C-alpha positions as CSV (number, residue, x, y, z in Angstrom):
1,M,209.4,95.8,9.2
2,D,212.4,93.6,11.5
3,F,209.9,93.7,14.9
4,S,213.0,92.1,16.7
5,L,215.3,94.9,15.8
6,L,212.3,97.4,16.8
7,E,212.2,95.5,19.9
8,Q,216.3,96.1,21.0
9,R,216.2,99.6,20.3
10,L,213.0,99.9,22.7
11,L,214.9,98.4,25.5
12,L,217.9,99.8,24.7
13,I,215.6,103.5,24.9
14,E,214.2,102.2,28.3
15,K,217.9,101.1,29.6
16,R,219.0,104.7,28.8
17,L,215.7,106.5,30.1
18,G,216.7,104.0,33.5
19,Q,220.1,105.7,33.5
20,I,218.9,109.5,33.3
21,E,216.5,108.7,36.6
22,T,218.8,107.6,38.4
23,L,221.5,110.2,37.8
24,L,218.2,112.8,38.5
25,H,217.5,111.0,41.0
26,L,213.6,110.8,39.8
27,P,210.7,108.6,41.0
28,A,209.9,105.8,39.2
29,S,206.6,106.3,36.8
30,E,203.2,106.4,39.0
31,E,201.7,104.3,36.7
32,V,204.3,101.6,37.1
33,S,204.4,101.3,40.6
34,G,200.8,101.5,41.1
35,E,200.6,98.3,39.2
36,T,203.6,96.8,40.6
37,V,202.0,97.1,43.9
38,T,198.7,95.4,42.9
39,S,200.3,92.7,41.0
40,E,201.9,92.1,44.6
41,Q,198.9,92.2,46.8
42,R,197.2,90.0,44.4
43,T,199.7,87.6,44.4
44,N,200.1,87.9,48.3
45,E,196.7,88.1,48.7
46,P,195.8,84.7,50.9
47,S,193.0,82.6,49.1
48,K,190.1,81.8,50.3
49,P,188.8,78.9,50.9
50,P,185.6,77.7,48.8
51,K,182.1,77.7,50.6
52,Q,180.4,75.7,48.5
53,G,180.6,72.2,49.9
54,N,180.5,73.7,53.7
55,W,176.8,72.4,53.5
56,L,178.2,69.3,53.1
57,G,180.3,69.4,55.6
58,L,177.5,70.1,58.3
59,V,175.2,67.2,57.3
60,A,178.3,65.0,57.6
61,T,178.5,66.3,61.2
62,L,175.1,65.6,62.2
63,C,175.5,61.8,60.7
64,F,178.5,61.5,62.4
65,V,176.9,62.4,66.0
66,L,173.4,60.3,65.0
67,A,175.8,57.1,64.0
68,A,177.5,57.8,67.6
69,G,174.0,57.8,69.6
70,F,172.7,54.5,67.6
71,I,176.5,52.7,68.4
72,I,175.5,53.9,72.5
73,K,171.9,52.6,72.3
74,L,172.4,49.7,69.7
75,S,172.4,47.1,72.4
76,I,168.9,47.9,73.0
77,E,167.6,46.7,69.7
78,S,170.1,43.4,69.0
79,G,172.2,42.9,72.2
80,W,175.1,41.5,70.4
81,L,177.4,43.7,72.2
82,T,178.0,45.0,76.1
83,P,177.3,48.3,77.3
84,E,180.6,48.7,78.2
85,R,182.0,48.2,74.7
86,Q,179.6,50.0,73.5
87,I,180.7,53.1,75.7
88,G,184.1,52.2,74.5
89,L,183.7,51.9,70.8
90,A,181.5,55.6,71.0
91,F,184.6,56.8,73.0
92,L,186.9,55.6,70.5
93,F,184.7,57.3,67.7
94,G,185.1,60.4,69.0
95,A,188.8,60.3,69.4
96,L,188.9,59.2,65.6
97,L,186.8,61.9,64.9
98,I,189.6,64.6,66.8
99,G,192.2,63.2,65.0
100,S,190.7,63.2,62.0
101,G,190.7,67.0,62.0
102,F,194.5,67.3,62.6
103,V,195.0,65.2,59.1
104,F,192.8,67.8,56.8
105,I,194.0,71.1,58.7
106,A,196.3,71.6,56.2
107,I,193.9,71.8,53.6
108,D,191.2,73.6,54.8
109,K,191.0,74.7,58.5
110,Y,187.6,75.7,58.6
111,Y,186.4,72.1,57.5
112,A,188.5,70.5,59.1
113,S,187.5,71.8,62.6
114,L,183.9,70.4,61.7
115,L,185.6,67.0,62.7
116,P,187.1,67.7,65.8
117,A,183.3,69.7,66.9
118,A,181.5,66.2,66.1
119,G,183.9,64.7,67.9
120,I,183.8,66.3,71.3
121,I,179.9,66.3,71.3
122,V,180.5,62.2,70.6
123,L,182.9,62.2,73.9
124,Y,180.3,64.1,75.8
125,L,177.1,62.3,74.5
126,S,178.9,58.7,75.7
127,N,179.8,60.2,78.8
128,F,176.6,61.0,79.4
129,A,175.4,57.7,78.5
130,A,177.7,56.1,80.2
131,H,176.6,57.2,83.5
132,R,172.5,57.9,83.4
133,L,171.9,55.2,80.4
134,Y,173.7,52.4,81.3
135,F,175.1,53.6,85.4
136,L,178.7,52.3,84.1
137,I,180.6,55.3,86.0
138,S,179.6,57.0,89.2
139,F,178.2,60.8,89.7
140,E,181.4,62.1,90.7
141,T,183.9,60.0,88.1
142,A,180.9,61.2,85.4
143,I,181.0,65.0,86.3
144,V,185.4,65.2,86.2
145,L,185.3,63.4,82.9
146,T,182.9,66.1,81.6
147,S,185.0,69.0,83.3
148,L,188.4,66.9,81.5
149,I,186.1,66.9,77.8
150,S,185.6,70.8,78.5
151,I,188.9,71.3,78.8
152,L,190.0,69.1,75.6
153,C,187.5,71.0,74.2
154,I,188.9,74.2,74.7
155,T,192.7,73.0,73.9
156,L,191.2,72.0,70.1
157,Y,190.0,75.3,69.8
158,L,193.3,77.1,70.8
159,R,194.4,74.8,68.1
160,F,191.8,75.3,65.0
161,R,190.2,78.9,66.6
162,H,187.3,78.7,64.4
163,D,184.0,79.7,65.0
164,I,182.6,77.0,63.6
165,Y,183.8,74.5,65.7
166,S,182.5,76.3,68.6
167,I,179.7,76.9,67.5
168,I,178.8,73.0,66.1
169,A,180.1,71.9,69.0
170,A,178.2,73.5,71.5
171,I,174.5,72.4,69.6
172,G,175.9,69.5,70.0
173,S,176.8,69.4,73.6
174,Y,173.2,70.9,74.9
175,L,170.9,69.2,72.0
176,A,172.2,65.4,71.6
177,P,171.6,64.3,75.6
178,V,167.9,65.1,75.1
179,V,167.7,64.8,71.3
180,L,168.5,61.1,71.5
181,N,166.4,60.7,75.0
182,I,169.6,59.4,76.6
183,N,167.8,59.8,80.0
184,A,168.6,63.7,80.4
185,N,166.1,64.4,83.1
186,T,168.3,64.0,86.0
187,L,170.4,66.0,88.6
188,F,173.5,65.2,86.5
189,S,171.7,67.0,83.8
190,L,172.4,70.1,85.4
191,Y,175.8,70.2,86.2
192,Y,176.2,69.0,82.7
193,F,174.7,71.6,81.1
194,L,176.4,74.2,83.8
195,I,180.0,72.5,82.9
196,C,179.1,73.1,79.1
197,S,178.1,76.4,80.1
198,L,181.3,77.8,81.5
199,T,183.3,76.1,78.6
200,Y,181.6,78.1,75.5
201,A,181.2,80.9,78.1
202,T,185.6,80.8,78.0
203,I,185.8,79.8,74.8
204,S,183.8,83.4,73.1
205,I,185.6,85.3,75.3
206,W,188.7,83.7,73.3
207,V,187.1,83.5,69.8
208,E,186.1,87.0,70.1
209,S,182.6,86.0,68.9
210,R,179.4,87.1,70.5
211,I,177.5,84.8,68.2
212,L,178.7,81.3,70.6
213,I,177.7,82.7,74.2
214,V,174.1,83.8,72.4
215,I,173.9,80.5,70.9
216,A,175.0,78.7,74.4
217,A,172.8,80.6,76.5
218,Y,170.0,79.7,74.7
219,L,170.2,76.8,74.7
220,S,171.4,76.2,78.1
221,I,168.3,77.7,79.5
222,L,166.2,76.5,77.6
223,V,167.4,72.7,78.3
224,T,167.7,73.8,82.1
225,G,164.5,75.0,82.5
226,L,162.7,72.2,80.7
227,T,164.2,69.5,82.2
228,G,163.5,70.6,85.6
229,L,159.5,70.3,84.7
230,G,160.1,66.4,85.2
231,L,162.6,66.7,88.2
232,E,160.5,68.5,91.0
233,M,163.1,69.7,92.3
234,D,162.3,73.6,92.1
235,S,164.8,75.3,94.2
236,T,167.7,73.3,92.9
237,I,166.4,74.3,89.0
238,A,166.1,78.0,90.4
239,I,169.9,77.9,91.7
240,F,171.3,76.4,88.4
241,L,169.7,78.8,85.9
242,A,170.4,81.4,88.2
243,L,174.0,80.5,87.6
244,H,173.7,80.0,84.4
245,F,172.4,83.9,84.1
246,L,175.8,84.6,86.2
247,V,178.2,82.9,83.7
248,F,176.9,84.9,80.6
249,A,176.4,87.8,81.8
250,I,179.8,87.6,83.3
251,G,181.3,86.4,80.1
252,T,179.5,88.7,78.4
253,Y,180.9,91.4,80.5
254,L,184.6,89.8,80.6
255,Y,184.2,89.8,76.7
256,S,183.5,93.5,76.1
257,K,186.7,94.3,78.9
258,Y,189.1,92.1,77.2
259,G,188.3,92.6,73.8
260,A,188.1,96.7,74.0
261,E,184.6,96.2,72.7
262,P,181.4,96.8,73.7
263,L,178.1,95.2,72.5
264,T,176.5,96.4,69.4
265,E,172.7,97.2,69.3
266,R,172.0,93.9,67.5
267,E,173.9,91.9,69.6
268,S,172.3,93.5,73.0
269,W,168.9,92.8,71.5
270,A,169.9,89.0,70.4
271,F,170.1,88.8,74.5
272,F,166.6,90.0,75.0
273,P,164.5,87.3,74.2
274,V,166.9,84.6,76.4
275,L,166.9,87.2,79.4
276,L,163.0,87.2,79.2
277,I,163.2,83.2,79.0
278,F,165.6,83.2,81.9
279,Y,163.1,85.5,83.8
280,S,160.0,83.7,83.2
281,M,161.8,80.3,83.9
282,E,163.4,81.5,87.3
283,Y,159.9,83.1,88.4
284,F,158.3,80.1,87.7
285,Y,160.7,77.9,90.0
286,I,161.4,80.4,93.0
287,D,157.3,80.9,92.8
288,R,156.5,77.5,93.7
289,A,159.4,76.6,95.9
290,Y,159.1,80.1,98.3
291,P,155.4,81.8,97.2
292,G,156.4,85.7,98.1
293,L,160.2,85.6,97.2
294,A,160.2,85.1,93.6
295,P,160.1,89.2,92.5
296,W,162.9,90.1,95.6
297,V,165.0,88.0,93.7
298,S,164.4,89.0,90.4
299,I,164.8,92.6,91.4
300,G,168.1,91.1,92.4
301,F,169.3,89.8,89.2
302,S,168.1,93.4,87.3
303,A,170.4,94.7,89.6
304,I,173.1,92.8,88.8
305,L,172.9,93.2,84.8
306,C,172.8,97.5,85.6
307,S,176.1,97.0,88.0
308,L,178.0,95.0,85.0
309,Y,176.8,97.9,82.7
310,L,177.3,100.9,85.1
311,S,181.1,99.4,85.3
312,A,181.6,98.3,82.1
313,R,180.8,102.1,80.6
314,Q,183.8,103.4,82.6
315,W,185.8,101.2,79.8
316,F,184.5,103.2,77.4
317,P,184.3,107.4,78.6
318,D,184.4,108.9,75.1
319,R,181.4,106.1,73.4
320,A,177.8,105.0,73.8
321,I,177.4,101.7,74.8
322,S,174.4,100.4,72.8
323,S,173.2,98.0,75.6
324,R,171.5,100.8,77.4
325,A,168.6,99.7,75.6
326,L,168.8,96.3,76.7
327,V,169.4,96.9,80.4
328,L,166.5,99.4,80.7
329,A,163.9,97.1,78.6
330,F,164.5,94.3,81.0
331,S,164.6,96.6,83.7
332,T,161.5,97.8,83.1
333,I,160.0,94.3,82.6
334,V,161.3,93.6,86.0
335,F,160.0,96.7,87.6
336,F,156.6,96.5,86.2
337,H,155.6,92.6,86.8
338,S,158.1,92.1,90.4
339,F,157.2,95.6,91.4
340,Y,154.2,97.2,90.4
341,L,151.9,94.1,89.8
342,E,153.3,91.9,92.0
343,L,154.9,94.1,95.7
344,L,153.3,97.0,95.2
345,P,150.3,96.9,98.0
346,D,147.0,97.7,96.2
347,A,146.3,100.5,98.3
348,F,149.7,102.2,97.5
349,K,149.1,102.1,93.7
350,P,147.0,104.7,93.3
351,W,149.8,107.2,94.6
352,L,152.3,105.5,92.6
353,F,150.3,107.9,89.9
354,V,150.5,111.1,92.3
355,A,154.3,109.9,92.1
356,I,154.8,109.8,88.4
357,I,153.0,112.9,87.8
358,V,154.6,115.2,90.3
359,G,158.1,114.0,90.0
360,I,157.2,114.7,86.0
361,A,156.3,118.1,86.8
362,F,159.4,119.0,88.7
363,L,161.6,117.8,85.8
364,P,163.3,120.5,83.8
365,V,161.8,121.8,80.1
366,R,164.9,120.5,78.3
367,L,164.5,117.1,79.3
368,L,161.1,116.8,78.5
369,G,161.5,118.3,75.1
370,Q,165.0,116.7,74.5
371,Q,164.9,113.7,71.6
372,R,165.3,110.8,73.4
373,D,166.5,107.5,71.3
374,G,164.7,104.0,70.9
375,A,166.6,103.0,74.6
376,F,163.9,104.8,76.5
377,Y,160.5,103.4,74.5
378,L,160.1,100.9,76.8
379,P,160.3,102.4,80.2
380,S,158.2,105.5,78.8
381,L,155.9,102.4,77.7
382,A,155.9,100.9,81.1
383,I,155.4,104.8,83.0
384,F,152.2,105.3,80.3
385,L,150.6,102.1,80.8
386,I,150.7,102.3,84.9
387,L,149.1,105.8,84.2
388,V,146.0,104.9,82.3
389,I,145.6,101.5,84.3
390,E,145.6,103.5,88.0
391,Y,143.5,106.6,86.0
392,C,141.1,103.6,85.4
393,S,141.0,102.6,88.5
394,M,140.3,105.4,90.3
395,L,137.6,106.5,87.8
396,M,135.8,103.1,88.3
397,H,135.9,103.0,91.8
398,L,134.6,107.1,91.8
399,L,131.7,106.4,89.5
400,N,130.8,103.6,91.8
401,N,130.5,103.6,96.0
402,S,134.0,104.0,97.1
403,T,135.7,104.5,100.6
404,Y,137.1,108.4,101.3
405,S,140.7,106.5,100.4
406,W,139.8,106.6,96.4
407,V,138.1,110.3,97.1
408,L,141.3,111.4,98.8
409,V,143.6,110.1,96.3
410,S,141.9,111.1,93.7
411,F,141.7,114.8,94.5
412,A,145.9,114.3,94.8
413,S,145.9,113.2,91.5
414,F,143.8,116.1,90.3
415,A,146.2,118.1,92.2
416,S,149.2,116.7,90.6
417,L,148.0,116.9,87.0
418,W,147.1,120.5,87.6
419,L,150.6,121.1,89.0
420,L,152.1,119.5,85.8
421,I,150.1,121.9,84.0
422,T,150.9,124.9,85.5
423,R,154.6,124.3,86.0
424,H,155.3,123.5,82.4
425,R,152.1,125.2,80.7
426,S,155.2,127.1,78.3
427,S,155.8,124.0,76.6
428,L,152.1,122.9,76.4
429,I,151.4,125.6,74.7
430,H,153.4,124.7,71.2
431,K,152.1,121.1,72.0
432,K,148.3,121.5,72.1
433,E,147.3,117.9,71.9
434,Y,149.6,117.1,75.2
435,G,147.8,120.1,76.7
436,L,144.3,119.4,75.8
437,S,144.9,116.0,77.0
438,L,146.4,117.1,80.1
439,L,143.4,118.9,80.6
440,V,140.6,116.6,79.6
441,A,142.4,113.9,82.4
442,A,142.5,116.4,85.1
443,H,138.5,117.9,84.2
444,L,137.5,114.3,84.0
445,L,138.8,113.1,87.4
446,G,138.1,116.1,89.2
447,V,134.3,116.2,88.1
448,S,134.1,112.3,89.2
449,A,135.7,113.1,93.0
450,L,133.4,116.0,93.0
451,Y,130.0,113.7,92.5
452,Q,131.6,111.1,94.9
453,F,131.9,113.9,97.3
454,F,128.4,115.3,96.9
455,H,126.1,113.2,95.6
456,E,125.1,111.8,99.1
457,V,124.2,115.6,99.7
458,S,121.7,116.4,96.8
459,S,121.8,116.0,93.3
460,L,121.7,120.3,93.2
461,A,124.9,120.2,95.0
462,V,126.6,117.9,92.2
463,S,125.3,120.4,89.6
464,A,126.3,123.7,91.7
465,S,129.6,122.0,92.2
466,W,130.3,121.2,88.5
467,L,129.5,124.6,87.5
468,L,132.0,126.5,90.3
469,Y,134.7,124.3,89.3
470,A,134.2,125.4,85.6
471,V,134.0,129.3,86.8
472,C,137.2,128.3,88.2
473,V,138.6,127.3,85.3
474,I,137.8,129.7,82.7
475,A,138.4,132.2,85.2
476,Y,142.2,130.9,85.9
477,A,142.7,130.3,81.8
478,Y,141.5,134.1,82.0
479,F,144.0,135.0,83.8
480,R,146.6,133.5,82.3
481,Q,145.3,134.2,78.7
482,D,145.3,130.5,78.0
483,K,142.8,129.5,75.4
484,T,143.0,126.0,75.1
485,M,142.7,125.6,79.0
486,A,139.1,128.2,78.6
487,K,138.0,126.0,76.1
488,S,138.7,122.9,77.8
489,A,136.1,124.1,80.8
490,L,133.2,124.5,78.0
491,L,131.9,120.8,78.0
492,I,132.0,121.0,81.8
493,L,130.1,124.0,82.1
494,S,127.5,122.9,79.1
495,V,126.7,119.6,81.2
496,A,126.5,121.1,84.4
497,A,123.9,123.8,83.1
498,G,122.4,121.4,80.8
499,K,122.2,119.2,84.0
500,A,120.7,121.9,86.4
501,L,118.2,122.7,83.9
502,L,116.4,119.6,82.8
503,Y,116.7,117.3,85.8
504,D,117.7,119.3,89.2
505,T,114.8,122.2,88.7
506,A,112.4,119.5,87.7
507,S,112.8,117.5,91.1
508,T,113.4,120.7,93.3
509,P,110.8,123.1,95.4
510,T,109.9,126.4,93.2
511,V,111.5,128.5,95.5
512,V,114.5,126.2,95.0
513,R,113.9,126.0,91.2
514,I,113.5,129.8,91.0
515,L,117.4,129.9,92.9
516,C,118.7,127.4,90.8
517,L,117.6,129.0,87.5
518,I,119.2,132.5,88.8
519,L,122.3,131.2,89.7
520,T,122.9,129.4,86.6
521,G,122.1,132.2,84.3
522,A,124.3,134.0,86.0
523,V,127.0,132.1,86.1
524,L,126.5,131.1,82.1
525,Y,126.2,134.8,81.9
526,G,129.3,135.9,83.1
527,C,131.0,133.0,81.6
528,G,129.5,134.2,78.3
529,L,131.4,137.3,78.8
530,L,134.6,136.0,79.7
531,M,134.6,133.7,76.4
532,K,134.0,136.9,74.4
533,R,136.7,138.6,75.9
534,I,138.8,135.0,75.4
535,A,137.4,134.9,72.0
536,S,138.8,138.9,71.0
537,W,142.7,137.4,72.0
538,Q,142.4,135.2,69.2
539,D,141.2,138.3,66.8
540,N,143.8,140.4,68.4
């Protein structure tokens, strides 16, 4: 068979079909057009740089920085170079690394950006050593040079525009002076780290990368706090830590504003550990410098964070901002430690229990039953801890010989618990475990308060007060037709009756003993009758 002739005929048929489609204005075949588009996309798709050699570039960057450190400190070992020449050679080496990055930028921008990052680290390191190691330049000159290097760092980012450049430069800028031990425990270090923070906060807004500002925040606050341990300048360290906090808080705020993208939940929680580090260090230094002022300053930082969150929320009215969980968590920790543990006087702490329970009692039922997200877990836990701590504190004071102020606050707490039980009775019926827990807490507090109030009168008075309380609870439960409440009072009734029969009757005169037995029997018989009626509710 002559394939050439067959091919010519197929081409002729295709040509004629094309003419017919043109005359009839028919679209081309979907299969052919799809293949054409796919092939065009594959042709126009930019090739991604290979990642196999990236780790080699990172190791090379580390080698360059270490080499610069040895160049700077070389005279300590050999003495064949003067300090001026060493610093000049280090500056030249850093400039050479920056220039080399422009040579390779056309080949691979990612890989080429590693060299300018190393060059920026070397320039920062050389300037730091020129002032602190060899004292070749003054404090003011070193600050100016640090600012100029920071401007150069930002300018280089505008040329390379890659995350790896800014991240490597940030890590090296903060850690190199400390790791290479170039006399970093000085006042100049504080200014140096602050300028670096301003630089990388600015770049993070342009690069639109949260990871850069997170890394810079961790490094700046850690190295500033650790540097301050050897300076004995507590107030100055506290001021610089506060400035770092403002730089990164406002930087994150501006990133969300100009990038039109709020923090995600994962990005928000990435800031949580560094906020705790900042809070602990700031509190430590302020408390050493000005005892008593640290809690107020901490509350101020929490207020700043809340105001930034409220302002940012106005930009995104139609969507939830995930940073709410972070702000609530940090504010909760500040409130619990600074306000509750430090500022609130011990005499007012039990009344916080009353205030919280009364506040919950007057909350709408729909809010208590509403499903909440994870943002409220930590605030809820803090409130629960406060309630448990103050409740246990009241019980301990009631069981010991406490003052009447504790009896008063215990009765107020007892009343607040019953207010909560009464107002939210309908919702507690469906959640019996919560209702029973509140009833047990109220009973235990009430019984302890009655013991403290009547134990100086007589043991029989205590038993009588307990019996009266149990009768009142059962009667109220009968009136409200609440089986759970009635059953919860049986334990009090049993303890009071047992105490009256076994202990009080044995230590009282005969006449009083007879009256005690009659009263106890009447109470038990009446309560038994009520309990039978209550049991019939369940049967019906």
